[in-house]
N, C-alpha and C positions, 0 to 999 in steps of 0.2 A: 409739712414745714423743712424737711430735709432738702426737698426740690428747690424750695426758695432761696435757702441759704446756698446751694450748689449754684443756681443762677446768678445770684448776686455776687459770688466769689467769681464765677466766670467773668461777668461782665466788668466788675471793678477791676479787675487784672487785665482785661483787654483794653484799657486805655492807657495803661503803663508800660514803660521802658522795663526791660529786664535789668535788675541790680545785680552788679558786680562786684568782689574784693580783690584786692591785690594782692598777688601770690609771690613768694619769694622767686629770685630772679629779676624782677621788674627794676628799671633803673630810669633815673632822671639826670641827666647832665647838660652841661654848657661849653662852649667854646668861645674864647676871647683871645686878645692877643694884648703883648706888652713890649713896646720898642720892637715890632714887626715880628716878634717871636710867638707863635701861636700856642695856646695850652688849652689842657680840655680838664674838666673837673665835673663833680657828680654831689649830689646828695644823698647821705647814707641813710637818712632819716627824710621818708616823707609818706603820706597817706591819701589815697587816691579812693574817692567815693565815686563810683561809675554807675549811671543807671543809662542805658544804651540799646536801642534797637533800630537798625537801618530802615526799618517799615514804620517807625514810629518816632521820627526826630523832634516832632514837636513836644514829645513827653521825656525826651533825652534830657540828661545833666551829667556835669562833672563838678567835682568839688575835690581839688586837692589841696592840702594842706604840706606846706613844706618848711622843716627844721633848717634855719639858715645857719647855725652853729656846726651844721653836719657835714658843710660843704668841704669838699677834698680835692686839691688839684695835685696832690703828692709832691709838695713843697711847702713844707712846714712855714717858711718866712712868708710866703704869700697866702697860704691859708690862715695866718693870723692876722694879716693885714685885711683880708676878705671879713674876717669877723667883727673887725673894728670899727670904729664910729664915722670913718671916712668912706666905709663901702656898707657891708650889710648891717652894723650896729646890731649885732644879733643879742647882745646883752638887752639894750632897749627894746628892741623889736623882733622877738624870736622866731616869729613865723611870717611867711609869705603865702598867699591863699590865691587859687585861680579857679574861677567859677565859671562855666559856661552853661547857658540854657538856650543858645540858638545854634542850630546845625545846619550846614547846606551840603547836599549830595554832589559830588565832582564826577561820579562814575566809577565804575572798576573797584567797587569797596573802598573808596577814597572819599573822604570827609573834610570839611571845615568846620572846627569849633569855634564860633564867634564868642569868645571867652573875656573875661576882664582878669587881669592880674593886678593884686593888690601887694604893696611892698613899700615900706616907710610910710604907711597911711595914705600911698597915692596909688590911685585905681586908673588904670588905661588898658584900652582895647589891645588884646595880644592874641589874635587868631593863630590856632593850631591846626595845622594842615595834617590830618593822618590817615592810615590805613586800617581797615578792620578786618581781622581774619578772624571768622566766627568758628565755633567747634567746641569741644568739651572744655577746652582751657581757651577761651578767645584770646588774641592778641591784638593791642592797640599799638602802632608805631607810628610816632608823629615827630612833627619839628615846627620850630616858631622862632622869629626874630624880634628882639625888643630892642629899644633903644634905652641905654643903662642910665643916661643921665635925666630922662623922662622920669625916673624913680630915685633920683639922688644917688646914684650908687656910683662911687669913686668921685668925691667931691674934693674941693680944695685945692690942694697940689695936684689930684690926679683927674681934674676936668678937662686936660688937654687932650683932644681927640687925635691929634698926632702921636701923641705918648701911648695912649689907650684908646682904641677906636671905640666910636658910641653902640655900634651894632654888636650885639651878643646874639650867638646863636643858641638856641635850647632845642633839646633832644629827649625823646622818653620811649621807652619800649615797656608796655604794661603786659604782664602775663595775668590772666583774669580766672576767677572760677565764680560761678554762681553764689549769691550772697543766700545764706540760710537764716531763716527768720528765728529771731531769739526766743520769741516765745511761742508756744504752740496755742493754736485756737481752741478756746471751749469745745468741747464735745457737745453737737449738736442733739437735744431731747426729741424722741419719735412725736 
């Protein structure tokens, strides 16, 4: 019986990518511009569920939840506008979500996550190009470009692309650790 349970555990794990949790020091940022002045910002609160193995791309998955009210550009007036109804509308829609279940290898530990970003109830493709550095604390460093107006970010008086360009750059650096199962499996009987 023990042998059967061991084989079952071994083969069921063989088909899955490794699960990781986000560690302190991880970041999720963005770069935009207003009237030609470039600014950067970051989200203080986001949670990344990462299941990834370069040898098992078909079983890999990213699930990232972003607290929109946590956007910080180090400019209180701009941050207040970002939280407002013309931009993130974080009171009505407090969270954006990025999910990727398809991955492509580019070589040299570089990959593309063909994911979907959902913001304001709008879901659009948002490929994330990233580098995977394996180890005890693997790191994922990536970037993507999105079109803000596709998600109705910066509407009304703010949809002028000469004032605020449509393209926004996203960047992330995740420091990861292996996820620990929350429940211990029941002990096998002889």
